N, CA, C, O and CB atoms as a CASP TS submission, in Angstrom:
PFRMAT TS
TARGET T0000
AUTHOR 0000-0000-0000
METHOD Language model
MODEL 1
PARENT N/A
ATOM      1  N   MET     1     -27.577 105.973  64.269  1.00  0.00           N
ATOM      2  CA  MET     1     -27.649 104.713  64.963  1.00  0.00           C
ATOM      3  C   MET     1     -28.011 103.622  63.959  1.00  0.00           C
ATOM      4  O   MET     1     -28.949 103.780  63.178  1.00  0.00           O
ATOM      5  CB  MET     1     -28.673 104.775  66.120  1.00  0.00           C
ATOM      6  N   GLY     2     -27.267 102.517  63.978  1.00  0.00           N
ATOM      7  CA  GLY     2     -27.492 101.425  63.041  1.00  0.00           C
ATOM      8  C   GLY     2     -28.495 100.417  63.558  1.00  0.00           C
ATOM      9  O   GLY     2     -28.904 100.445  64.719  1.00  0.00           O
ATOM     10  N   ARG     3     -28.871  99.540  62.673  1.00  0.00           N
ATOM     11  CA  ARG     3     -29.793  98.467  63.039  1.00  0.00           C
ATOM     12  C   ARG     3     -29.013  97.247  63.475  1.00  0.00           C
ATOM     13  O   ARG     3     -27.896  97.013  63.014  1.00  0.00           O
ATOM     14  CB  ARG     3     -30.726  98.117  61.868  1.00  0.00           C
ATOM     15  N   ASP     4     -29.593  96.487  64.345  1.00  0.00           N
ATOM     16  CA  ASP     4     -28.992  95.227  64.773  1.00  0.00           C
ATOM     17  C   ASP     4     -29.674  94.110  63.986  1.00  0.00           C
ATOM     18  O   ASP     4     -30.687  93.558  64.414  1.00  0.00           O
ATOM     19  CB  ASP     4     -29.141  95.010  66.334  1.00  0.00           C
ATOM     20  N   THR     5     -29.107  93.794  62.843  1.00  0.00           N
ATOM     21  CA  THR     5     -29.714  92.850  61.909  1.00  0.00           C
ATOM     22  C   THR     5     -29.907  91.470  62.518  1.00  0.00           C
ATOM     23  O   THR     5     -30.956  90.851  62.336  1.00  0.00           O
ATOM     24  CB  THR     5     -28.866  92.738  60.667  1.00  0.00           C
ATOM     25  N   ILE     6     -28.919  90.993  63.230  1.00  0.00           N
ATOM     26  CA  ILE     6     -29.010  89.652  63.816  1.00  0.00           C
ATOM     27  C   ILE     6     -30.123  89.596  64.851  1.00  0.00           C
ATOM     28  O   ILE     6     -30.887  88.631  64.889  1.00  0.00           O
ATOM     29  CB  ILE     6     -27.670  89.246  64.456  1.00  0.00           C
ATOM     30  N   ALA     7     -30.221  90.618  65.688  1.00  0.00           N
ATOM     31  CA  ALA     7     -31.299  90.661  66.682  1.00  0.00           C
ATOM     32  C   ALA     7     -32.658  90.725  65.997  1.00  0.00           C
ATOM     33  O   ALA     7     -33.618  90.121  66.476  1.00  0.00           O
ATOM     34  CB  ALA     7     -31.122  91.869  67.622  1.00  0.00           C
ATOM     35  N   ASP     8     -32.754  91.444  64.888  1.00  0.00           N
ATOM     36  CA  ASP     8     -34.018  91.525  64.147  1.00  0.00           C
ATOM     37  C   ASP     8     -34.434  90.155  63.611  1.00  0.00           C
ATOM     38  O   ASP     8     -35.611  89.800  63.661  1.00  0.00           O
ATOM     39  CB  ASP     8     -33.895  92.526  62.988  1.00  0.00           C
ATOM     40  N   ILE     9     -33.472  89.386  63.100  1.00  0.00           N
ATOM     41  CA  ILE     9     -33.773  88.046  62.591  1.00  0.00           C
ATOM     42  C   ILE     9     -34.268  87.147  63.718  1.00  0.00           C
ATOM     43  O   ILE     9     -35.296  86.483  63.588  1.00  0.00           O
ATOM     44  CB  ILE     9     -32.529  87.426  61.921  1.00  0.00           C
ATOM     45  N   ILE    10     -33.534  87.132  64.815  1.00  0.00           N
ATOM     46  CA  ILE    10     -33.902  86.288  65.956  1.00  0.00           C
ATOM     47  C   ILE    10     -35.270  86.681  66.503  1.00  0.00           C
ATOM     48  O   ILE    10     -36.078  85.816  66.839  1.00  0.00           O
ATOM     49  CB  ILE    10     -32.841  86.388  67.066  1.00  0.00           C
ATOM     50  N   THR    11     -35.530  87.979  66.592  1.00  0.00           N
ATOM     51  CA  THR    11     -36.821  88.461  67.090  1.00  0.00           C
ATOM     52  C   THR    11     -37.951  88.049  66.154  1.00  0.00           C
ATOM     53  O   THR    11     -39.020  87.652  66.616  1.00  0.00           O
ATOM     54  CB  THR    11     -36.801  89.990  67.252  1.00  0.00           C
ATOM     55  N   SER    12     -37.729  88.136  64.849  1.00  0.00           N
ATOM     56  CA  SER    12     -38.752  87.717  63.885  1.00  0.00           C
ATOM     57  C   SER    12     -39.084  86.240  64.041  1.00  0.00           C
ATOM     58  O   SER    12     -40.251  85.851  63.999  1.00  0.00           O
ATOM     59  CB  SER    12     -38.285  87.999  62.455  1.00  0.00           C
ATOM     60  N   ILE    13     -38.058  85.425  64.221  1.00  0.00           N
ATOM     61  CA  ILE    13     -38.273  83.985  64.403  1.00  0.00           C
ATOM     62  C   ILE    13     -38.997  83.713  65.714  1.00  0.00           C
ATOM     63  O   ILE    13     -39.941  82.923  65.751  1.00  0.00           O
ATOM     64  CB  ILE    13     -36.932  83.228  64.372  1.00  0.00           C
ATOM     65  N   ARG    14     -38.565  84.355  66.775  1.00  0.00           N
ATOM     66  CA  ARG    14     -39.190  84.146  68.090  1.00  0.00           C
ATOM     67  C   ARG    14     -40.659  84.572  68.063  1.00  0.00           C
ATOM     68  O   ARG    14     -41.519  83.851  68.569  1.00  0.00           O
ATOM     69  CB  ARG    14     -38.429  84.932  69.187  1.00  0.00           C
ATOM     70  N   ASN    15     -40.953  85.732  67.479  1.00  0.00           N
ATOM     71  CA  ASN    15     -42.334  86.208  67.413  1.00  0.00           C
ATOM     72  C   ASN    15     -43.207  85.273  66.581  1.00  0.00           C
ATOM     73  O   ASN    15     -44.351  85.000  66.947  1.00  0.00           O
ATOM     74  CB  ASN    15     -42.379  87.620  66.828  1.00  0.00           C
ATOM     75  N   ALA    16     -42.677  84.784  65.473  1.00  0.00           N
ATOM     76  CA  ALA    16     -43.440  83.852  64.641  1.00  0.00           C
ATOM     77  C   ALA    16     -43.708  82.558  65.393  1.00  0.00           C
ATOM     78  O   ALA    16     -44.795  81.991  65.286  1.00  0.00           O
ATOM     79  CB  ALA    16     -42.692  83.558  63.333  1.00  0.00           C
ATOM     80  N   ASP    17     -42.731  82.092  66.147  1.00  0.00           N
ATOM     81  CA  ASP    17     -42.908  80.867  66.929  1.00  0.00           C
ATOM     82  C   ASP    17     -43.980  81.054  67.997  1.00  0.00           C
ATOM     83  O   ASP    17     -44.810  80.169  68.204  1.00  0.00           O
ATOM     84  CB  ASP    17     -41.581  80.447  67.581  1.00  0.00           C
ATOM     85  N   MET    18     -43.968  82.189  68.668  1.00  0.00           N
ATOM     86  CA  MET    18     -44.963  82.442  69.716  1.00  0.00           C
ATOM     87  C   MET    18     -46.365  82.560  69.131  1.00  0.00           C
ATOM     88  O   MET    18     -47.342  82.215  69.794  1.00  0.00           O
ATOM     89  CB  MET    18     -44.611  83.716  70.489  1.00  0.00           C
ATOM     90  N   ASP    19     -46.474  83.048  67.887  1.00  0.00           N
ATOM     91  CA  ASP    19     -47.771  83.171  67.222  1.00  0.00           C
ATOM     92  C   ASP    19     -48.146  81.916  66.436  1.00  0.00           C
ATOM     93  O   ASP    19     -49.163  81.897  65.743  1.00  0.00           O
ATOM     94  CB  ASP    19     -47.762  84.369  66.292  1.00  0.00           C
ATOM     95  N   LYS    20     -47.320  80.861  66.544  1.00  0.00           N
ATOM     96  CA  LYS    20     -47.551  79.584  65.854  1.00  0.00           C
ATOM     97  C   LYS    20     -47.573  79.743  64.336  1.00  0.00           C
ATOM     98  O   LYS    20     -48.295  79.020  63.649  1.00  0.00           O
ATOM     99  CB  LYS    20     -48.865  78.968  66.320  1.00  0.00           C
ATOM    100  N   LYS    21     -46.791  80.677  63.810  1.00  0.00           N
ATOM    101  CA  LYS    21     -46.707  80.860  62.360  1.00  0.00           C
ATOM    102  C   LYS    21     -45.661  79.911  61.803  1.00  0.00           C
ATOM    103  O   LYS    21     -44.653  79.623  62.449  1.00  0.00           O
ATOM    104  CB  LYS    21     -46.363  82.333  61.996  1.00  0.00           C
ATOM    105  N   ARG    22     -45.915  79.434  60.604  1.00  0.00           N
ATOM    106  CA  ARG    22     -45.019  78.460  59.991  1.00  0.00           C
ATOM    107  C   ARG    22     -44.000  79.100  59.052  1.00  0.00           C
ATOM    108  O   ARG    22     -43.018  78.459  58.679  1.00  0.00           O
ATOM    109  CB  ARG    22     -45.822  77.434  59.238  1.00  0.00           C
ATOM    110  N   VAL    23     -44.223  80.357  58.666  1.00  0.00           N
ATOM    111  CA  VAL    23     -43.356  81.016  57.689  1.00  0.00           C
ATOM    112  C   VAL    23     -42.901  82.362  58.232  1.00  0.00           C
ATOM    113  O   VAL    23     -43.686  83.116  58.808  1.00  0.00           O
ATOM    114  CB  VAL    23     -44.084  81.195  56.335  1.00  0.00           C
ATOM    115  N   VAL    24     -41.619  82.650  58.037  1.00  0.00           N
ATOM    116  CA  VAL    24     -41.052  83.951  58.387  1.00  0.00           C
ATOM    117  C   VAL    24     -40.393  84.494  57.127  1.00  0.00           C
ATOM    118  O   VAL    24     -39.672  83.771  56.440  1.00  0.00           O
ATOM    119  CB  VAL    24     -40.021  83.845  59.585  1.00  0.00           C
ATOM    120  N   ARG    25     -40.637  85.760  56.824  1.00  0.00           N
ATOM    121  CA  ARG    25     -39.998  86.387  55.672  1.00  0.00           C
ATOM    122  C   ARG    25     -39.075  87.488  56.166  1.00  0.00           C
ATOM    123  O   ARG    25     -39.465  88.316  56.989  1.00  0.00           O
ATOM    124  CB  ARG    25     -41.055  86.952  54.677  1.00  0.00           C
ATOM    125  N   ILE    26     -37.848  87.492  55.660  1.00  0.00           N
ATOM    126  CA  ILE    26     -36.893  88.545  55.997  1.00  0.00           C
ATOM    127  C   ILE    26     -36.171  88.971  54.724  1.00  0.00           C
ATOM    128  O   ILE    26     -36.081  88.207  53.763  1.00  0.00           O
ATOM    129  CB  ILE    26     -35.877  88.062  57.082  1.00  0.00           C
ATOM    130  N   ALA    27     -35.659  90.193  54.729  1.00  0.00           N
ATOM    131  CA  ALA    27     -34.911  90.693  53.582  1.00  0.00           C
ATOM    132  C   ALA    27     -33.634  89.880  53.409  1.00  0.00           C
ATOM    133  O   ALA    27     -33.000  89.484  54.387  1.00  0.00           O
ATOM    134  CB  ALA    27     -34.583  92.195  53.749  1.00  0.00           C
ATOM    135  N   SER    28     -33.271  89.642  52.174  1.00  0.00           N
ATOM    136  CA  SER    28     -32.084  88.846  51.875  1.00  0.00           C
ATOM    137  C   SER    28     -30.871  89.758  51.700  1.00  0.00           C
ATOM    138  O   SER    28     -30.802  90.542  50.754  1.00  0.00           O
ATOM    139  CB  SER    28     -32.305  87.992  50.605  1.00  0.00           C
ATOM    140  N   THR    29     -29.928  89.645  52.616  1.00  0.00           N
ATOM    141  CA  THR    29     -28.641  90.337  52.522  1.00  0.00           C
ATOM    142  C   THR    29     -27.554  89.314  52.806  1.00  0.00           C
ATOM    143  O   THR    29     -27.854  88.182  53.184  1.00  0.00           O
ATOM    144  CB  THR    29     -28.557  91.555  53.520  1.00  0.00           C
ATOM    145  N   ASN    30     -26.316  89.691  52.632  1.00  0.00           N
ATOM    146  CA  ASN    30     -25.221  88.758  52.935  1.00  0.00           C
ATOM    147  C   ASN    30     -25.262  88.325  54.392  1.00  0.00           C
ATOM    148  O   ASN    30     -25.066  87.150  54.700  1.00  0.00           O
ATOM    149  CB  ASN    30     -23.861  89.400  52.619  1.00  0.00           C
ATOM    150  N   ILE    31     -25.516  89.268  55.283  1.00  0.00           N
ATOM    151  CA  ILE    31     -25.554  88.951  56.713  1.00  0.00           C
ATOM    152  C   ILE    31     -26.709  88.008  57.024  1.00  0.00           C
ATOM    153  O   ILE    31     -26.516  86.985  57.681  1.00  0.00           O
ATOM    154  CB  ILE    31     -25.681  90.238  57.550  1.00  0.00           C
ATOM    155  N   THR    32     -27.912  88.346  56.554  1.00  0.00           N
ATOM    156  CA  THR    32     -29.066  87.497  56.866  1.00  0.00           C
ATOM    157  C   THR    32     -28.906  86.112  56.247  1.00  0.00           C
ATOM    158  O   THR    32     -29.306  85.113  56.846  1.00  0.00           O
ATOM    159  CB  THR    32     -30.365  88.150  56.366  1.00  0.00           C
ATOM    160  N   GLU    33     -28.330  86.049  55.064  1.00  0.00           N
ATOM    161  CA  GLU    33     -28.128  84.746  54.424  1.00  0.00           C
ATOM    162  C   GLU    33     -27.214  83.862  55.266  1.00  0.00           C
ATOM    163  O   GLU    33     -27.505  82.682  55.463  1.00  0.00           O
ATOM    164  CB  GLU    33     -27.539  84.925  53.016  1.00  0.00           C
ATOM    165  N   ASN    34     -26.127  84.413  55.756  1.00  0.00           N
ATOM    166  CA  ASN    34     -25.195  83.631  56.571  1.00  0.00           C
ATOM    167  C   ASN    34     -25.804  83.232  57.911  1.00  0.00           C
ATOM    168  O   ASN    34     -25.605  82.106  58.369  1.00  0.00           O
ATOM    169  CB  ASN    34     -23.915  84.420  56.804  1.00  0.00           C
ATOM    170  N   VAL    35     -26.538  84.135  58.540  1.00  0.00           N
ATOM    171  CA  VAL    35     -27.173  83.820  59.824  1.00  0.00           C
ATOM    172  C   VAL    35     -28.214  82.719  59.641  1.00  0.00           C
ATOM    173  O   VAL    35     -28.279  81.787  60.443  1.00  0.00           O
ATOM    174  CB  VAL    35     -27.829  85.082  60.435  1.00  0.00           C
ATOM    175  N   VAL    36     -29.018  82.820  58.601  1.00  0.00           N
ATOM    176  CA  VAL    36     -30.059  81.819  58.350  1.00  0.00           C
ATOM    177  C   VAL    36     -29.435  80.452  58.058  1.00  0.00           C
ATOM    178  O   VAL    36     -29.957  79.428  58.498  1.00  0.00           O
ATOM    179  CB  VAL    36     -30.959  82.259  57.172  1.00  0.00           C
ATOM    180  N   LYS    37     -28.339  80.431  57.329  1.00  0.00           N
ATOM    181  CA  LYS    37     -27.666  79.155  57.056  1.00  0.00           C
ATOM    182  C   LYS    37     -27.152  78.513  58.345  1.00  0.00           C
ATOM    183  O   LYS    37     -27.233  77.296  58.512  1.00  0.00           O
ATOM    184  CB  LYS    37     -26.503  79.364  56.073  1.00  0.00           C
ATOM    185  N   ILE    38     -26.627  79.326  59.245  1.00  0.00           N
ATOM    186  CA  ILE    38     -26.163  78.800  60.539  1.00  0.00           C
ATOM    187  C   ILE    38     -27.337  78.257  61.341  1.00  0.00           C
ATOM    188  O   ILE    38     -27.247  77.171  61.913  1.00  0.00           O
ATOM    189  CB  ILE    38     -25.428  79.896  61.346  1.00  0.00           C
ATOM    190  N   LEU    39     -28.440  79.004  61.389  1.00  0.00           N
ATOM    191  CA  LEU    39     -29.621  78.551  62.127  1.00  0.00           C
ATOM    192  C   LEU    39     -30.165  77.254  61.543  1.00  0.00           C
ATOM    193  O   LEU    39     -30.613  76.380  62.285  1.00  0.00           O
ATOM    194  CB  LEU    39     -30.711  79.630  62.112  1.00  0.00           C
ATOM    195  N   LEU    40     -30.128  77.122  60.226  1.00  0.00           N
ATOM    196  CA  LEU    40     -30.571  75.888  59.573  1.00  0.00           C
ATOM    197  C   LEU    40     -29.644  74.727  59.944  1.00  0.00           C
ATOM    198  O   LEU    40     -30.112  73.647  60.305  1.00  0.00           O
ATOM    199  CB  LEU    40     -30.614  76.071  58.036  1.00  0.00           C
ATOM    200  N   ARG    41     -28.349  74.950  59.857  1.00  0.00           N
ATOM    201  CA  ARG    41     -27.366  73.907  60.174  1.00  0.00           C
ATOM    202  C   ARG    41     -27.476  73.435  61.625  1.00  0.00           C
ATOM    203  O   ARG    41     -27.300  72.251  61.911  1.00  0.00           O
ATOM    204  CB  ARG    41     -25.954  74.421  59.907  1.00  0.00           C
ATOM    205  N   GLU    42     -27.766  74.364  62.535  1.00  0.00           N
ATOM    206  CA  GLU    42     -27.854  74.034  63.959  1.00  0.00           C
ATOM    207  C   GLU    42     -29.228  73.502  64.369  1.00  0.00           C
ATOM    208  O   GLU    42     -29.419  73.113  65.521  1.00  0.00           O
ATOM    209  CB  GLU    42     -27.524  75.253  64.782  1.00  0.00           C
ATOM    210  N   GLY    43     -30.191  73.481  63.432  1.00  0.00           N
ATOM    211  CA  GLY    43     -31.491  72.892  63.707  1.00  0.00           C
ATOM    212  C   GLY    43     -32.531  73.830  64.294  1.00  0.00           C
ATOM    213  O   GLY    43     -33.580  73.374  64.749  1.00  0.00           O
ATOM    214  N   PHE    44     -32.266  75.125  64.293  1.00  0.00           N
ATOM    215  CA  PHE    44     -33.238  76.074  64.832  1.00  0.00           C
ATOM    216  C   PHE    44     -34.363  76.364  63.846  1.00  0.00           C
ATOM    217  O   PHE    44     -35.457  76.758  64.249  1.00  0.00           O
ATOM    218  CB  PHE    44     -32.546  77.367  65.212  1.00  0.00           C
ATOM    219  N   ILE    45     -34.099  76.171  62.565  1.00  0.00           N
ATOM    220  CA  ILE    45     -35.139  76.297  61.547  1.00  0.00           C
ATOM    221  C   ILE    45     -35.099  75.036  60.688  1.00  0.00           C
ATOM    222  O   ILE    45     -34.066  74.372  60.598  1.00  0.00           O
ATOM    223  CB  ILE    45     -34.941  77.594  60.672  1.00  0.00           C
ATOM    224  N   GLU    46     -36.233  74.709  60.055  1.00  0.00           N
ATOM    225  CA  GLU    46     -36.343  73.449  59.323  1.00  0.00           C
ATOM    226  C   GLU    46     -35.886  73.547  57.877  1.00  0.00           C
ATOM    227  O   GLU    46     -35.216  72.641  57.382  1.00  0.00           O
ATOM    228  CB  GLU    46     -37.756  72.967  59.359  1.00  0.00           C
ATOM    229  N   ASN    47     -36.229  74.615  57.199  1.00  0.00           N
ATOM    230  CA  ASN    47     -35.819  74.763  55.810  1.00  0.00           C
ATOM    231  C   ASN    47     -35.859  76.233  55.421  1.00  0.00           C
ATOM    232  O   ASN    47     -36.422  77.067  56.129  1.00  0.00           O
ATOM    233  CB  ASN    47     -36.721  73.926  54.877  1.00  0.00           C
ATOM    234  N   ILE    48     -35.247  76.532  54.276  1.00  0.00           N
ATOM    235  CA  ILE    48     -35.252  77.901  53.779  1.00  0.00           C
ATOM    236  C   ILE    48     -35.581  77.892  52.297  1.00  0.00           C
ATOM    237  O   ILE    48     -35.337  76.915  51.589  1.00  0.00           O
ATOM    238  CB  ILE    48     -33.891  78.592  54.036  1.00  0.00           C
ATOM    239  N   LYS    49     -36.132  78.991  51.853  1.00  0.00           N
ATOM    240  CA  LYS    49     -36.386  79.192  50.438  1.00  0.00           C
ATOM    241  C   LYS    49     -36.010  80.635  50.145  1.00  0.00           C
ATOM    242  O   LYS    49     -36.506  81.561  50.787  1.00  0.00           O
ATOM    243  CB  LYS    49     -37.888  78.880  50.050  1.00  0.00           C
ATOM    244  N   LYS    50     -35.145  80.812  49.187  1.00  0.00           N
ATOM    245  CA  LYS    50     -34.720  82.167  48.845  1.00  0.00           C
ATOM    246  C   LYS    50     -35.342  82.565  47.519  1.00  0.00           C
ATOM    247  O   LYS    50     -35.179  81.880  46.509  1.00  0.00           O
ATOM    248  CB  LYS    50     -33.175  82.269  48.777  1.00  0.00           C
ATOM    249  N   THR    51     -36.057  83.681  47.535  1.00  0.00           N
ATOM    250  CA  THR    51     -36.515  84.284  46.297  1.00  0.00           C
ATOM    251  C   THR    51     -35.640  85.508  46.077  1.00  0.00           C
ATOM    252  O   THR    51     -34.700  85.722  46.842  1.00  0.00           O
ATOM    253  CB  THR    51     -38.055  84.656  46.347  1.00  0.00           C
ATOM    254  N   LYS    52     -35.901  86.284  45.104  1.00  0.00           N
ATOM    255  CA  LYS    52     -34.993  87.361  44.710  1.00  0.00           C
ATOM    256  C   LYS    52     -34.396  88.135  45.877  1.00  0.00           C
ATOM    257  O   LYS    52     -33.174  88.227  45.992  1.00  0.00           O
ATOM    258  CB  LYS    52     -35.710  88.310  43.819  1.00  0.00           C
ATOM    259  N   ARG    53     -35.217  88.681  46.726  1.00  0.00           N
ATOM    260  CA  ARG    53     -34.702  89.506  47.817  1.00  0.00           C
ATOM    261  C   ARG    53     -35.247  89.112  49.177  1.00  0.00           C
ATOM    262  O   ARG    53     -35.059  89.831  50.159  1.00  0.00           O
ATOM    263  CB  ARG    53     -35.019  90.943  47.558  1.00  0.00           C
ATOM    264  N   ILE    54     -35.920  87.975  49.239  1.00  0.00           N
ATOM    265  CA  ILE    54     -36.569  87.587  50.494  1.00  0.00           C
ATOM    266  C   ILE    54     -36.253  86.131  50.816  1.00  0.00           C
ATOM    267  O   ILE    54     -36.288  85.264  49.942  1.00  0.00           O
ATOM    268  CB  ILE    54     -38.102  87.802  50.409  1.00  0.00           C
ATOM    269  N   PHE    55     -35.949  85.882  52.070  1.00  0.00           N
ATOM    270  CA  PHE    55     -35.809  84.510  52.571  1.00  0.00           C
ATOM    271  C   PHE    55     -37.135  84.087  53.175  1.00  0.00           C
ATOM    272  O   PHE    55     -37.781  84.871  53.871  1.00  0.00           O
ATOM    273  CB  PHE    55     -34.652  84.396  53.624  1.00  0.00           C
ATOM    274  N   TRP    56     -37.542  82.862  52.916  1.00  0.00           N
ATOM    275  CA  TRP    56     -38.710  82.254  53.554  1.00  0.00           C
ATOM    276  C   TRP    56     -38.208  81.064  54.339  1.00  0.00           C
ATOM    277  O   TRP    56     -37.429  80.268  53.815  1.00  0.00           O
ATOM    278  CB  TRP    56     -39.810  81.831  52.503  1.00  0.00           C
ATOM    279  N   PHE    57     -38.625  80.925  55.558  1.00  0.00           N
ATOM    280  CA  PHE    57     -38.284  79.731  56.330  1.00  0.00           C
ATOM    281  C   PHE    57     -39.304  79.494  57.381  1.00  0.00           C
ATOM    282  O   PHE    57     -39.195  78.531  58.140  1.00  0.00           O
ATOM    283  CB  PHE    57     -36.914  79.849  56.956  1.00  0.00           C
TER
END
């Protein structure tokens, strides 16, 4: 059984929002990078910072 990467990203963001956290860290993959860029473009997240293998937003 595979992982649902997109659902994991959305859940991480939702949980951080409910806990009033300002930063979310997720593993950097092609899929997560594209999803995060879409969320940024649509205004769901304010900014992103990519380090070697981790996205911060």
